Each structure stands twice: as C-alpha cells, then as structure tokens.
C-alpha positions in Angstrom: 1.7 19.8 -36.7 2.9 21.6 -33.8 1.2 21.3 -30.4 -0.3 24.1 -28.4 1.5 25.4 -25.4 0.3 23.5 -22.3 -0.3 26.5 -20.2 -2.2 28.0 -23.1 -4.2 24.7 -23.3 -5.3 25.1 -19.8 -5.6 28.8 -19.7 -3.2 29.4 -16.9 -0.1 31.5 -16.3 3.2 29.9 -16.2 3.6 30.5 -12.5 0.4 28.9 -11.7 0.2 26.8 -8.6 -1.0 23.1 -8.3 -4.3 24.3 -7.0 -4.9 26.6 -9.8 -4.0 24.0 -12.5 -6.2 21.3 -11.0 -9.2 23.9 -10.9 -8.6 24.9 -14.6 -8.5 21.2 -15.6 -11.7 20.4 -13.7 -13.5 23.3 -15.6 -12.3 22.2 -19.0 -12.8 18.5 -18.3 -16.6 19.1 -17.5 -17.0 21.0 -20.7 -15.1 18.7 -23.0 -15.4 15.2 -21.6 -16.8 12.8 -24.3 -19.8 11.7 -22.0 -20.9 15.4 -22.6 -19.9 16.0 -26.1 -21.9 13.0 -27.6 -19.3 11.8 -30.1 -18.0 15.3 -31.3 -14.6 14.2 -32.7 -13.0 17.6 -32.4 -14.0 18.2 -28.8 -12.8 14.6 -28.1 -9.4 15.8 -29.5 -9.5 18.9 -27.3 -10.1 16.8 -24.3 -6.9 14.8 -25.1 -5.0 17.8 -25.3 -6.4 19.0 -22.0 -5.7 15.8 -20.3 -2.2 15.7 -21.8 -1.4 19.2 -20.6 -2.7 18.4 -17.1 -0.6 15.3 -16.6 2.5 17.4 -17.4 1.8 20.4 -15.4 0.6 18.6 -12.4 3.8 16.6 -12.1 6.7 18.6 -10.7 9.4 16.8 -12.6 7.6 16.6 -15.9 6.7 20.2 -15.6 10.3 21.1 -14.9 11.4 19.3 -18.0 8.7 20.8 -20.1 9.6 24.5 -18.8 13.3 23.7 -19.9 12.8 21.8 -23.2 9.2 22.5 -24.2 7.5 19.6 -26.0 10.8 17.9 -26.9 11.1 16.6 -23.5 8.6 14.1 -24.1 9.1 13.0 -27.6 10.8 9.6 -28.2 14.5 10.0 -27.3 14.1 13.5 -25.9 15.2 14.7 -22.4 12.0 13.4 -20.7 12.9 9.7 -21.7 9.8 8.9 -23.8 6.2 9.9 -24.4 2.9 9.2 -22.8 1.9 5.9 -24.5 -1.8 7.1 -24.6 -3.0 4.1 -23.1 -5.1 5.5 -20.6 -8.9 5.7 -21.3 -11.2 8.8 -20.7 -12.9 7.0 -17.8 -9.6 6.7 -16.0 -8.8 10.3 -16.6 -12.1 11.5 -15.3 -12.1 9.2 -12.4 -8.7 10.5 -11.3 -9.7 14.1 -10.9 -13.3 13.6 -9.9 -13.0 10.4 -7.7 -14.1 12.3 -4.5 -17.4 13.2 -6.5 -18.1 9.9 -7.8 -17.2 7.7 -4.8 -13.9 6.5 -5.9 -11.5 6.7 -9.0 -9.6 4.0 -10.8 -9.0 0.6 -9.1 -6.0 -0.9 -10.5 -6.9 -0.1 -14.3 -10.4 -1.3 -13.8 -9.8 -4.4 -11.8 -10.6 -4.8 -8.0 -7.8 -4.7 -5.5 -7.3 -6.8 -2.5 -7.2 -4.9 0.8 -4.1 -5.4 2.7 -4.3 -6.5 6.4 -4.3 -4.0 9.1 -1.0 -3.0 10.8 -0.7 -3.7 14.5 1.0 -2.2 17.5 2.4 -4.0 20.5 3.7 -2.1 23.5 6.8 -3.6 24.9 8.0 -2.6 28.3 11.8 -3.2 29.0 14.4 -2.7 31.8 17.1 -0.1 31.0 19.6 -3.0 31.2 17.8 -5.1 28.5 17.3 -2.0 26.4 21.0 -1.0 26.6 22.3 -4.5 25.9 19.6 -5.7 23.5 17.6 -8.8 23.7 15.2 -11.3 22.0 11.8 -11.3 23.5 8.8 -13.5 23.1 5.5 -11.7 22.6 2.0 -12.9 22.1 -0.2 -10.9 19.7 -4.0 -11.7 19.1 -4.6 -11.1 15.5 -6.1 -12.6 12.1 -4.0 -15.2 10.6 -4.7 -16.9 7.1 -7.1 -19.8 7.4 -5.3 -23.1 6.8 -8.0 -25.3 5.3 -8.8 -22.9 2.5 -5.4 -21.6 2.3 -6.7 -18.0 2.8 -9.0 -18.1 -0.4 -12.3 -18.2 1.8 -13.7 -20.8 -0.7 -14.3 -24.6 0.6 -11.5 -26.8 -0.2 -11.7 -28.1 -3.7 -13.6 -25.0 -4.9 -12.5 -21.5 -5.9 -14.2 -18.0 -6.1 -15.8 -17.2 -9.4 -15.7 -13.8 -11.2 -18.6 -11.5 -10.2 -21.4 -11.8 -13.0 -22.6 -8.2 -12.1 -19.4 -6.2 -12.4 -17.3 -9.0 -14.5 -14.6 -8.8 -12.0 -14.1 -5.0 -11.9 -15.6 -4.5 -8.4 -17.5 -1.5 -9.7 -20.5 -0.9 -11.7 -21.3 2.1 -13.9 -24.5 4.0 -13.7 -25.7 7.0 -16.0 -27.2 9.9 -14.3 -27.8 12.5 -16.9 -24.7 13.5 -18.7 -22.4 11.7 -16.1 -21.5 8.1 -15.8 -21.3 7.4 -12.1 -19.2 4.5 -10.7 -20.4 2.7 -7.6 -19.1 -0.3 -5.7 -20.6 -3.6 -7.1 -23.6 -4.5 -4.7 -23.1 -8.2 -5.6 -19.4 -8.7 -4.6 -19.0 -5.5 -2.4 -16.1 -4.3 -4.6 -14.2 -7.7 -4.4 -14.7 -8.6 -8.1 -15.3 -12.3 -7.2 -18.0 -14.3 -5.5 -17.6 -17.3 -3.3 -20.5 -19.6 -3.7 -19.4 -22.4 -1.4 -17.5 -20.7 1.6 -15.0 -22.3 3.8 -16.6 -23.5 7.1 -13.6 -22.6 9.2 -13.4 -18.9 8.3 -17.0 -18.5 6.8 -15.5 -17.2 3.6 -13.2 -14.5 5.1 -10.1 -16.4 4.5 -8.7 -15.6 7.9 -9.5 -16.5 11.7 -8.8 -15.0 14.9 -5.6 -16.5 16.7 -3.0 -15.5 19.1 0.4 -15.7 17.6 3.6 -16.1 19.5 6.6 -14.2 17.9 10.2 -13.8 18.7 11.2 -10.0 18.4 14.9 -9.2 18.4 15.3 -5.9 20.0 18.8 -4.3 19.0 21.0 -2.8 21.7 20.7 0.8 22.5 16.7 1.2 21.9 15.1 4.0 24.0 11.5 4.8 24.8 9.6 5.7 21.6 11.7 3.7 19.3 9.6 1.1 17.4 10.6 -2.2 15.6 8.8 -3.1 12.4 8.0 -6.8 11.9 7.2 -6.9 8.3 4.0 -9.2 7.4 3.2 -9.9 11.1 0.2 -7.9 11.4 -3.4 -8.9 10.4 -3.8 -11.2 7.5 -5.9 -9.6 4.8 -9.2 -11.1 3.7 -9.5 -13.6 0.9 -5.8 -14.1 0.6 -4.7 -10.5 0.6 -1.3 -9.6 2.1 -0.8 -9.2 5.9 -0.1 -5.9 7.5 2.9 -5.3 9.6 3.4 -5.5 13.4 5.2 -2.5 15.1 6.7 -3.2 18.5 6.6 0.0 20.5 9.4 0.3 23.0 9.0 1.9 26.5 11.9 1.6 29.0 11.0 1.4 32.6 12.4 3.8 35.1 15.6 2.8 36.8 16.3 3.2 40.5 19.9 4.5 39.9 20.3 5.8 36.3 18.4 8.4 34.1 19.0 8.2 30.4 19.2 11.3 28.2 20.0 10.3 24.6 23.1 8.1 24.9 24.4 9.4 28.4 23.5 8.2 31.7 23.1 10.2 34.8 23.3 9.3 38.4 23.7 10.8 41.8 26.7 9.6 44.1 26.5 10.1 47.7 30.0 11.0 49.2 30.8 11.1 52.8 31.7 14.5 54.5 35.3 13.4 55.1 35.9 11.9 51.7 34.7 15.2 50.1 36.8 17.3 52.4 40.0 15.2 52.3 39.7 13.4 48.9 39.8 9.7 48.4 38.3 6.9 46.1 35.0 5.6 45.9 33.2 2.9 43.9 30.3 3.9 41.7 27.8 1.8 39.7 27.7 1.4 35.9 25.8 -0.8 33.8 28.8 -3.2 33.4 29.7 -3.2 37.0 31.5 -1.1 39.6 34.4 1.2 38.8 36.6 3.2 41.0 36.2 6.9 40.9 38.9 9.3 42.4 37.3 12.2 44.5 39.6 15.2 44.8 39.7 17.1 48.1 37.4 19.9 48.8 34.8 18.5 46.5 31.3 20.2 46.6 27.7 19.0 46.2 26.8 19.4 42.6 30.2 18.6 41.1 29.8 16.3 37.9 32.4 13.6 37.1 32.4 12.2 33.7 33.1 8.6 33.0 33.6 8.4 29.3 32.3 5.4 27.3 30.3 4.1 30.3 27.0 5.3 28.8 24.7 3.7 26.0 25.8 2.7 22.6 23.5 4.3 20.1 21.2 2.1 18.2 21.7 4.4 15.2 25.2 5.8 14.9 27.0 3.2 17.2 28.5 5.9 19.3 28.7 5.4 23.0 27.8 8.0 25.4 29.1 8.7 28.9 28.2 8.2 32.6 27.7 11.5 34.4 28.0 11.1 38.1 26.8 14.1 40.3 28.4 14.5 43.7 25.9 14.9 46.6 27.8 15.4 50.0 26.2 13.5 52.8 25.8 15.1 56.2 26.5 12.8 59.0 23.5 11.5 60.9 23.0 9.6 64.2 25.9 11.0 65.8 27.0 10.0 69.4 27.7 12.7 72.0 31.5 12.2 71.5 31.2 12.6 67.6 29.2 15.6 68.0 31.7 17.3 70.3 34.4 16.6 67.8 32.4 18.4 65.0 31.9 21.4 67.4 35.6 21.5 68.2 36.3 21.3 64.4 33.9 24.4 63.9 35.6 26.3 66.7 38.8 25.8 65.2 37.6 27.1 61.7 35.6 29.8 63.4 38.2 32.6 62.8 38.7 31.6 59.1 35.1 31.3 57.9 36.0 33.0 54.7 38.7 30.7 54.1 37.1 27.4 55.0 33.6 28.2 53.8 33.8 30.6 50.9 30.3 29.7 49.4 28.6 30.3 52.7 30.5 33.6 53.5 29.8 34.9 49.9 26.0 33.8 50.1 25.5 35.9 53.5 27.5 38.8 52.2 25.2 38.9 49.2 22.2 38.9 51.5 23.5 41.7 53.7 24.1 43.8 50.6 20.5 43.2 49.2 18.9 44.3 52.4 21.3 47.2 52.6 20.2 48.3 49.2 16.5 48.1 50.1 17.1 50.4 53.2 18.8 53.1 50.9 
C-alpha cells in the first residue's frame, strides 16, 4: 500500500518552515497520541504516520532527499541509505516534542545519564617575548578531582551503588495527570538511577573531592591576547565517576615597553638624532631577536616608516611571519650649551634665505594658513 505524502500527513505546504512543521506536529500529536486515544488501533497507526512525517520533514538532509526521491529515498537500498527501523516508542517521540512541557524529554533511551564535570577557565598572563617564542608554564588550578579511595564511584570501598528501586534505574518516574503521562525526576535518586547506601567517607558519596591541581600547559609560539588553549579532561571531575570537563587557558599578553603588536606585525618608535636625520647614517634598532642595523637616508622626516621584513611574529595558525615597523621620531637637541646654541643660530641664518628649499613642509603649511585667512576675509 502506498504511503501518504508527508506534507499532506502534517497538513502543511511544501515550502513550510521548521516552525510551521513543528506547530503542525504538536497539534496532531496532541490529538492522536495513544495516551489520548485509549487503544484505538486506527488512530495509533495515524500517529505513527504523523511521527514518521515529522522526523523526515524536520531534518534538513532527510527532507531534501524526500523532496527529490519521495518515499523511495528511505526504502531499503534507496537513496536515503535505509529506513527508520521503528525502534522508538511513543513515549520517546512525545518526550522529544513536549519535553519543555513535561520537564524533560528522553534521557539516553530511558536510562539516566551521568553529568559531565564543569569546564574551567584559567587566565594566563604572559610577556610578549614568551608569547612570541612559546613556553611551557606551570599552573595551579583549584578544582574537583576524582576521589581515590572510592575511585570516583562515591560508594565505600568494597561496596557499590545499587539500582534505584523507585525508578528502576531510569532516573525518572511517570505520573498520570488526566490524559497525559508526565515524567518527573525520581525523588529517591535525584535522576541518577542509582542509590548509594554506604557512601565513601572521603568524598561523602560525591565521587570527587576539592584539590588544587598543578599542571604543565604548553603554550605554542605566536599566541596573542584572546587566544585560548584547551586541556581536555583537566576541568572538574564529574560526580560519581562521570567524565571530567575541560580546562581552557585564556591568554593575555602584557603591554611591552617598546613594541606594540597588531596581528603578526610589531610596531615601535625609533628616536633619531637631528643630525642623523638630516645627513643620513646608520643606527641600531631593537628586535625580539636582538639589535639590528638600520640605514637612515638623509633628509628623513618624523613619521617615516621603516619595514624590517620577517622581524615580527610567527603566526600560531598559518606559520607566516610578520614584519617589524619602525617609526622615525626626530629628536630635538636639549640642554644645549651657549656655543652649541650659537651654532644652531648660525645654521638658521645661513638657511634663512632659502626656507622653501630647506623647510618645504613648514613653508607649505604657513602658506596654507595664509590662504585660509585670506579666504575668510574675502
């Protein structure tokens, strides 16, 4: 017998969105769910069709396959790679869509699940040099660790937790409220599915104890502020032997007295004497790898950028190395003696007749100022 069209089954258009499909399923599930139809086999079959249609249309990949191949996409050997299997019961399907109403849906196929331990964050401050080169650092983290005497089980050595007699290990109990079957967390085991009658005295039945762990974290070369390193399984241990969470080491690079980092490039200001800037010469500039020679051309002005290729930071992601950008800052002589001041005055007098030639920026600036005020007067 041929199956009904899934869109027709839910009563939605073929271009219906996820919200519209979910809303239609809720409405039909409330009407045809076995808890409400009291053994009516025809309505039970209708509910199966509704559930099947929802599972296909609510999954983007399955819906695309259905739109292209129809029901053949989910037949044995079809384009969908197999059918549904039909192993899920009505309680599971109802819990999926109405979990928010009933206080929780499925829990691992009806079984209680262990709650993984919490993730932790550790703030690590580093110097720029260490961040660029990489470094192994020792960190101390206050956390919960698995209890050794009970091996994390929470039960006293030689004993073990027993299946909860109230929920039979499911972690939830079902209560009838009119036409609905409402699932609630088991009050006896608090949803764990097991009960410890003889708890460990070291951890008081929790399976974990507080401790400060000392860890070695390997920080790769090239990290920057905002980067984080994940140490899997080094977070808090879960209760009763549940897996531990992860530890995230958050990197913060301290301000450097010389360099400023922007991505993989470094920037610094280099003071240059008045005479070197005017006549040219060679100076030493700092890099993270030591001093290097930098040739200064004559007539260098403040603000000129010099690029030292490959003297920046090696990227932690692409392994490309940035550059060092040196900004020239011309330093005006200070603490001059009388003779030195006289020499500068003599120099100024000799250049006085050719200000445009020797000080083009100054001349151009004041010409612009003059033109500006002339325009205001006109």
